[in-house]
VOPATI-862933 format. One line per field, with one value per residue (C-alpha): residue in one letter; x, y, z. Coordinates in nm, 4 decimals. Example, Ala and Ser with C-alpha at 12.3 -4.5 7.8 and 13.67 -1.06 7.14 Angstrom:
VOPATI-862933
rest c(A | S);
px c(1.2300 | 1.3670);
py c(-0.4500 | -0.1060);
pz c(0.7800 | 0.7140);
//
This chain:
VOPATI-862933
rest c(M | S | V | F | A | Q | G | S | G | I | G | S | W | P | G | T | S | A | R | Q | A | A | E | V | V | V | G | E | L | A | G | A | L | A | H | L | V | E | L | P | A | R | G | V | G | A | D | M | L | G | R | A | A | A | L | L | I | D | V | A | L | D | T | V | P | R | G | Y | R | I | A | S | R | P | G | A | V | T | R | R | A | V | S | M | L | D | E | D | M | D | A | L | E | E | A | W | E | T | A | G | L | R | G | G | D | R | V | V | K | V | Q | A | P | G | P | V | T | L | A | A | G | L | E | L | S | N | G | H | R | A | I | T | D | A | G | A | L | R | D | L | A | A | S | L | A | E | G | V | A | A | H | R | A | A | L | S | R | R | L | D | T | P | V | V | V | Q | F | D | E | P | T | L | P | A | A | L | G | G | R | L | T | G | V | T | A | L | S | P | V | P | S | L | D | E | A | V | A | E | G | L | L | S | S | C | A | E | V | V | G | A | D | V | V | L | H | S | C | A | P | D | I | P | W | D | M | L | G | R | T | G | I | D | A | V | S | I | D | V | S | T | L | R | A | A | D | L | D | G | V | A | A | F | V | E | P | G | R | T | V | V | L | G | V | V | D | S | S | A | P | E | R | P | P | S | V | E | E | V | A | T | R | V | V | A | V | T | D | R | L | G | F | G | R | S | P | L | R | G | R | V | G | V | S | P | A | C | G | L | A | G | A | T | P | Q | W | A | R | T | A | V | G | L | A | R | D | A | A | E | A | F | T | Q | D | P | D | A | I);
px c(-0.2854 | -0.1093 | -0.1630 | -0.2630 | -0.5299 | -0.7971 | -1.0064 | -0.8337 | -0.8233 | -0.5521 | -0.4579 | -0.6065 | -0.9366 | -1.1873 | -1.2156 | -0.9777 | -1.0612 | -0.8050 | -1.0194 | -1.3313 | -1.1329 | -0.9585 | -1.2870 | -1.4376 | -1.1320 | -1.0938 | -1.4674 | -1.4828 | -1.1418 | -1.0260 | -1.1302 | -0.9391 | -0.6425 | -0.6897 | -0.4632 | -0.3289 | -0.5160 | -0.3828 | -0.6020 | -0.4752 | -0.7618 | -0.5606 | -0.3173 | 0.0609 | 0.2319 | -0.0767 | -0.0714 | 0.1327 | 0.4537 | 0.4033 | 0.3850 | 0.7350 | 0.8558 | 0.7679 | 0.9367 | 1.2652 | 1.5795 | 1.8201 | 1.6342 | 1.4047 | 1.1347 | 0.9934 | 0.7245 | 0.7672 | 0.4995 | 0.5151 | 0.5059 | 0.7832 | 1.1567 | 1.4449 | 1.5567 | 1.8819 | 1.7245 | 1.3896 | 1.1318 | 0.7589 | 0.6695 | 0.8568 | 0.7171 | 0.3637 | 0.4006 | 0.5394 | 0.2587 | -0.0125 | 0.1452 | 0.1599 | -0.2066 | -0.2988 | -0.1128 | -0.2679 | -0.6154 | -0.5505 | -0.4071 | -0.7137 | -0.9546 | -0.7500 | -0.7543 | -1.1269 | -1.1959 | -0.9996 | -0.7489 | -0.4216 | -0.1953 | -0.3904 | -0.2826 | -0.4732 | -0.2401 | -0.2260 | -0.0886 | 0.1005 | 0.1596 | 0.4444 | 0.5487 | 0.7785 | 1.1371 | 1.0781 | 0.7600 | 0.9197 | 1.2265 | 1.0125 | 0.7906 | 1.0564 | 1.2606 | 1.6283 | 1.7540 | 1.8072 | 1.4411 | 1.5000 | 1.3364 | 1.5425 | 1.5112 | 1.7463 | 2.0347 | 2.1611 | 2.3110 | 1.9954 | 1.7840 | 2.0004 | 2.0133 | 1.6374 | 1.5653 | 1.7979 | 1.6484 | 1.2952 | 1.3620 | 1.5181 | 1.2370 | 0.9567 | 1.1215 | 1.1326 | 0.7720 | 0.6487 | 0.8274 | 0.6981 | 0.3361 | 0.3751 | 0.4934 | 0.2074 | -0.0602 | 0.1177 | 0.0301 | 0.2077 | 0.2422 | 0.3075 | 0.4051 | 0.2582 | 0.4768 | 0.2745 | 0.4316 | 0.1871 | 0.4793 | 0.6840 | 0.5515 | 0.5976 | 0.9525 | 1.0481 | 0.8809 | 1.0517 | 0.7207 | 0.8130 | 0.8316 | 1.1284 | 1.1428 | 1.1466 | 1.1213 | 1.4994 | 1.5568 | 1.3803 | 1.3820 | 1.5474 | 1.3794 | 1.4823 | 1.6823 | 1.4768 | 1.7705 | 1.8023 | 1.4316 | 1.4545 | 1.7483 | 1.5756 | 1.2549 | 1.4385 | 1.6488 | 1.3467 | 1.1565 | 1.4526 | 1.5141 | 1.1558 | 1.1603 | 0.8020 | 0.5775 | 0.5547 | 0.2879 | 0.3441 | 0.0400 | -0.0065 | -0.3230 | -0.1320 | -0.1294 | 0.1821 | 0.2823 | 0.6332 | 0.5320 | 0.8501 | 1.0686 | 0.8499 | 0.8684 | 1.2452 | 1.2181 | 1.1365 | 0.7865 | 0.5282 | 0.2180 | 0.1074 | -0.2091 | -0.3683 | -0.6695 | -0.8214 | -0.9567 | -0.5967 | -0.5340 | -0.4883 | -0.4821 | -0.1013 | -0.0948 | -0.2623 | 0.0483 | 0.2452 | -0.0033 | -0.0028 | 0.3771 | 0.3917 | 0.1479 | 0.2616 | 0.5445 | 0.2919 | 0.2795 | -0.0433 | -0.2327 | -0.4721 | -0.7477 | -0.8916 | -1.2478 | -1.4495 | -1.5224 | -1.3187 | -1.6179 | -1.9844 | -2.1441 | -2.5022 | -2.6023 | -2.3891 | -2.2948 | -2.3730 | -2.1025 | -2.1862 | -2.1315 | -1.7948 | -1.6922 | -1.7923 | -1.5559 | -1.2782 | -1.3342 | -1.3671 | -0.9933 | -0.8818 | -1.0613 | -0.8400 | -0.5137 | -0.5324 | -0.4934 | -0.8540 | -1.0066 | -0.9211 | -0.5403 | -0.5663 | -0.7479 | -0.5504 | -0.3539 | -0.6075 | -0.6919 | -0.9638 | -0.9550 | -1.0989 | -0.9566 | -0.7521 | -0.7461 | -1.0688 | -0.9721 | -1.2254 | -1.5095 | -1.7847 | -1.7352 | -2.0398 | -1.9025 | -1.5561 | -1.7094 | -1.9185 | -1.6252 | -1.3941 | -1.6831 | -1.7497 | -1.3798 | -1.3701 | -1.6769 | -1.5787 | -1.2292 | -1.3781 | -1.6165 | -1.3295 | -1.1141 | -1.3901 | -1.5187 | -1.4073 | -1.5763 | -1.9157 | -1.8973);
py c(1.4230 | 1.1937 | 0.8222 | 0.8017 | 1.0725 | 0.8124 | 0.5672 | 0.2485 | -0.0193 | -0.0587 | -0.4157 | -0.6741 | -0.8306 | -1.0687 | -1.4365 | -1.6907 | -1.6931 | -1.5046 | -1.5304 | -1.3831 | -1.1027 | -1.0149 | -1.0075 | -0.7622 | -0.5376 | -0.5189 | -0.4662 | -0.1844 | -0.0217 | -0.0811 | 0.2753 | 0.4003 | 0.2348 | -0.1429 | -0.3432 | -0.6918 | -0.8176 | -0.9785 | -1.2509 | -1.2990 | -1.5395 | -1.8017 | -1.8143 | -1.8329 | -1.6582 | -1.4633 | -1.1728 | -0.8558 | -0.9914 | -1.3387 | -1.2015 | -1.0668 | -1.4278 | -1.4386 | -1.1064 | -1.1007 | -1.1827 | -1.4282 | -1.3995 | -1.6776 | -1.6698 | -1.9306 | -1.9205 | -1.9028 | -1.8736 | -1.4922 | -1.4632 | -1.4832 | -1.5330 | -1.4939 | -1.8439 | -1.9820 | -2.1380 | -2.1369 | -2.3823 | -2.4447 | -2.0865 | -1.9401 | -2.2001 | -2.1365 | -1.7578 | -1.7842 | -2.0195 | -1.7852 | -1.4790 | -1.6622 | -1.7586 | -1.3958 | -1.2735 | -1.5445 | -1.4412 | -1.0726 | -1.1427 | -1.3491 | -1.0782 | -0.8086 | -1.0041 | -1.0748 | -0.7038 | -0.6240 | -0.4053 | -0.5590 | -0.3079 | -0.0067 | 0.2801 | 0.1726 | 0.1474 | -0.1342 | -0.1136 | -0.3801 | -0.3723 | -0.4855 | -0.4184 | -0.1205 | -0.1718 | -0.0436 | -0.2407 | -0.5520 | -0.5321 | -0.4547 | -0.7568 | -1.0184 | -1.1990 | -1.2755 | -1.6205 | -1.4886 | -1.3881 | -1.0132 | -0.7904 | -0.7511 | -0.3740 | -0.3889 | -0.5030 | -0.2301 | -0.4790 | -0.6913 | -0.3803 | -0.2629 | -0.6070 | -0.6596 | -0.3217 | -0.3951 | -0.7418 | -0.6024 | -0.3231 | -0.5611 | -0.8141 | -0.5600 | -0.4124 | -0.7571 | -0.8304 | -0.4993 | -0.5530 | -0.9092 | -0.8068 | -0.5151 | -0.7553 | -0.9958 | -0.7273 | -0.5114 | -0.2089 | 0.0269 | -0.0955 | 0.1235 | 0.0280 | 0.0780 | 0.0251 | -0.0480 | 0.1134 | 0.0791 | 0.0372 | 0.3359 | 0.5892 | 0.3437 | 0.2596 | 0.6269 | 0.6982 | 0.4156 | 0.2407 | -0.1088 | -0.3763 | -0.6097 | -0.9803 | -0.8961 | -0.5832 | -0.5990 | -0.5807 | -0.2652 | -0.1667 | 0.1732 | 0.4312 | 0.4222 | 0.7230 | 0.9317 | 0.9733 | 0.5940 | 0.5541 | 0.8312 | 0.6611 | 0.3224 | 0.4614 | 0.6773 | 0.3826 | 0.1543 | 0.4194 | 0.4672 | 0.0969 | -0.0079 | 0.2065 | 0.3327 | 0.5782 | 0.4896 | 0.5528 | 0.4917 | 0.3736 | 0.3885 | 0.3677 | 0.4737 | 0.8208 | 1.0395 | 1.0179 | 1.1736 | 1.4201 | 1.6246 | 1.3166 | 1.1683 | 1.4973 | 1.4511 | 1.1039 | 1.0010 | 0.8949 | 1.0290 | 0.9944 | 0.9109 | 0.7161 | 0.7676 | 0.6936 | 1.0395 | 0.9450 | 0.9511 | 1.3099 | 1.5702 | 1.9457 | 1.9393 | 1.6947 | 1.9366 | 2.1531 | 1.8373 | 1.7249 | 2.0692 | 2.0832 | 1.7337 | 1.8023 | 2.1593 | 2.0542 | 1.8509 | 1.5236 | 1.3396 | 1.2485 | 0.9528 | 1.0050 | 0.6969 | 0.8184 | 0.5038 | 0.2697 | -0.0512 | -0.2495 | -0.2000 | 0.0841 | 0.0682 | 0.2990 | 0.2938 | 0.6484 | 0.7939 | 0.9039 | 1.2644 | 1.1956 | 1.0335 | 1.3255 | 1.5619 | 1.3750 | 1.4386 | 1.8144 | 1.8294 | 1.7532 | 1.9404 | 2.2594 | 2.2733 | 2.2614 | 2.6234 | 2.5698 | 2.5825 | 2.2861 | 2.3563 | 2.3637 | 2.0141 | 1.8653 | 1.5682 | 1.5472 | 1.3845 | 1.0147 | 0.8320 | 0.4889 | 0.2863 | 0.3861 | 0.0668 | -0.2839 | -0.4680 | -0.8151 | -0.7915 | -0.6669 | -0.8711 | -0.9341 | -0.7173 | -0.4237 | -0.4604 | -0.4180 | -0.1227 | 0.0436 | 0.0518 | 0.1665 | 0.4569 | 0.5454 | 0.5382 | 0.7595 | 1.0089 | 1.0476 | 1.1029 | 1.3665 | 1.5536 | 1.5381 | 1.6545 | 1.9486 | 1.9772 | 2.3131 | 2.1567 | 1.9202);
pz c(-1.3574 | -1.1118 | -1.1639 | -0.7958 | -0.8227 | -0.8887 | -0.6948 | -0.5826 | -0.3165 | -0.0568 | -0.1441 | 0.0902 | -0.0102 | 0.1525 | 0.0651 | -0.0795 | -0.4521 | -0.6587 | -0.9701 | -0.8094 | -0.6495 | -0.9761 | -1.1657 | -0.9162 | -0.8976 | -1.2742 | -1.3173 | -1.0630 | -1.1050 | -1.4616 | -1.5376 | -1.2341 | -1.0571 | -1.0434 | -0.8144 | -0.7591 | -0.4537 | -0.1381 | 0.0149 | 0.3734 | 0.4549 | 0.2656 | 0.5569 | 0.5761 | 0.2890 | 0.1829 | 0.4295 | 0.3915 | 0.5447 | 0.4022 | 0.0494 | 0.0986 | 0.1004 | -0.2697 | -0.3452 | -0.1550 | -0.3529 | -0.1861 | 0.1458 | 0.2684 | 0.5362 | 0.7702 | 1.0380 | 1.4145 | 1.6864 | 1.6719 | 1.2921 | 1.0336 | 1.0721 | 0.8284 | 0.7319 | 0.5970 | 0.2886 | 0.1065 | 0.2378 | 0.2439 | 0.3354 | 0.0401 | -0.2001 | -0.0757 | -0.1047 | -0.4585 | -0.5604 | -0.4317 | -0.5905 | -0.9239 | -0.8813 | -0.8133 | -1.1210 | -1.3389 | -1.2191 | -1.2826 | -1.6270 | -1.7162 | -1.5959 | -1.7721 | -2.0970 | -2.0708 | -2.0206 | -2.3368 | -2.1533 | -2.2703 | -2.4399 | -2.3187 | -2.0975 | -1.7867 | -1.4868 | -1.2307 | -0.8762 | -0.6833 | -0.3073 | -0.0834 | 0.2750 | 0.3014 | 0.4199 | 0.7734 | 0.8342 | 0.6847 | 0.9088 | 1.2115 | 1.1444 | 1.0747 | 1.3377 | 1.3215 | 1.4222 | 1.7768 | 1.8062 | 1.7927 | 1.5332 | 1.2177 | 1.2522 | 1.5536 | 1.3299 | 1.0975 | 0.8538 | 0.8380 | 0.7890 | 0.5013 | 0.3361 | 0.3661 | 0.2082 | -0.0837 | -0.1354 | -0.1164 | -0.3653 | -0.6163 | -0.5749 | -0.6069 | -0.9158 | -1.0778 | -0.9739 | -1.1124 | -1.4415 | -1.4749 | -1.4210 | -1.6601 | -1.9310 | -1.8644 | -1.8797 | -2.1373 | -1.9275 | -1.6835 | -1.3235 | -1.0190 | -0.6639 | -0.3189 | -0.0128 | 0.3005 | 0.6068 | 0.8986 | 1.1409 | 1.0239 | 1.2798 | 1.5685 | 1.4571 | 1.4377 | 1.7714 | 1.9598 | 2.0290 | 1.9086 | 2.1762 | 2.2158 | 2.2886 | 2.6598 | 2.8683 | 2.9040 | 2.5272 | 2.4076 | 2.0418 | 1.9989 | 1.7804 | 1.4153 | 1.3064 | 1.0650 | 0.8293 | 0.8049 | 0.7265 | 0.4681 | 0.2995 | 0.2893 | 0.1415 | -0.1108 | -0.2224 | -0.2623 | -0.4571 | -0.6896 | -0.7526 | -0.8335 | -1.1455 | -1.1324 | -0.9497 | -0.5800 | -0.3189 | 0.0520 | 0.2472 | 0.6237 | 0.8306 | 1.1422 | 1.2977 | 1.3208 | 0.9549 | 0.9169 | 0.6458 | 0.6438 | 0.6036 | 0.3299 | 0.1446 | 0.1187 | -0.0373 | -0.3914 | -0.2867 | -0.5333 | -0.3146 | 0.0379 | 0.1153 | 0.4576 | 0.6739 | 0.7200 | 1.0643 | 1.1923 | 1.0797 | 1.3479 | 1.3026 | 1.3107 | 1.0174 | 0.7803 | 0.7445 | 0.6682 | 0.4052 | 0.2461 | 0.2340 | 0.0842 | -0.2007 | -0.2750 | -0.5139 | -0.7157 | -0.5265 | -0.4464 | -0.1322 | -0.1375 | 0.1177 | 0.2845 | 0.3372 | 0.2588 | 0.5513 | 0.5477 | 0.6737 | 0.5951 | 0.7950 | 0.9145 | 0.6315 | 0.3172 | 0.2094 | -0.1312 | -0.3712 | -0.2853 | 0.0839 | 0.0167 | -0.2041 | 0.0766 | 0.3095 | 0.0585 | 0.0397 | 0.4197 | 0.4191 | 0.1079 | 0.2092 | 0.5198 | 0.3230 | 0.2106 | -0.1652 | -0.2784 | -0.4557 | -0.8192 | -0.7676 | -0.6170 | -0.9142 | -1.0367 | -0.7111 | -0.4762 | -0.4823 | -0.2911 | -0.1275 | 0.1583 | 0.4955 | 0.5129 | 0.3702 | 0.2944 | 0.4170 | 0.7013 | 0.4837 | 0.3235 | -0.0487 | -0.1196 | 0.0786 | -0.0738 | -0.4176 | -0.2990 | -0.1225 | -0.4244 | -0.6430 | -0.4092 | -0.4069 | -0.7863 | -0.8310 | -0.5606 | -0.7082 | -1.0517 | -0.9151 | -0.7491 | -1.0608 | -1.2956 | -1.0930 | -0.7308 | -0.6862 | -0.7610 | -0.4614);
//
């Protein structure tokens, strides 16, 4: 069974308390795929791109009015990001130890922005996106891969348990489709060559030294390209799937890879669904892939549709619990759903 064929969260979590978040995640997901949370409500350095400031090797970030910019030397932003990441790992280690999970075979997931999304979201000193500079794009990807590999290994040592990696790539489809905006209308951002994106993702997956899942809530996932990389799984928001995507999903999972279906609402609905209803949402997708349910056992994960930073703490707990139970139901007996 794939390590990703379980229930899990996407990464972001509501609130500002690392300890409370870790206690909930370990309590709800220790029997599935627990993860190191991101708490973007803490501000600069705590969101998806800001966390990269704590991961990149020999690359520093600073803030500008539009977001983050590559800086010449580490400063307050880098120090703040490192401090919060250390706090998050301390909290997870404490919760893991309290739950008696150290030294077991339970797997933990860490998240980081993918190389394309990172380069698209960072500014160069001239104000242009880093993705417009081939050298900057290449250097950022190499720095990211090395940093995530070191982060993964460090957390694995602290927890004495296997750690896998999720690369968040919400901007990947827009970058490939030439839909990124420039600084001005006179400085458009050209579309990223698919072969370049494939090379960056393959390189990052190889360097991190663990199983890798790519997550994107955006439509137009490049299934064919991802199938040629070393990515082990793809995590999606099922509401973005179109009929044309189903062939891509089927081709991706056919060699034995995994798809993680985001079928649980990211914010509390008017009426919370039951586990059976969530499981039904899963088979509504898998039944259209043409394999039958049993051949997909152990190759389908379940998650919220996207990050839970905007959810209430109560719903965040409920959402990952529903994902866990629905994934377990599918794995145990998909034909009974």
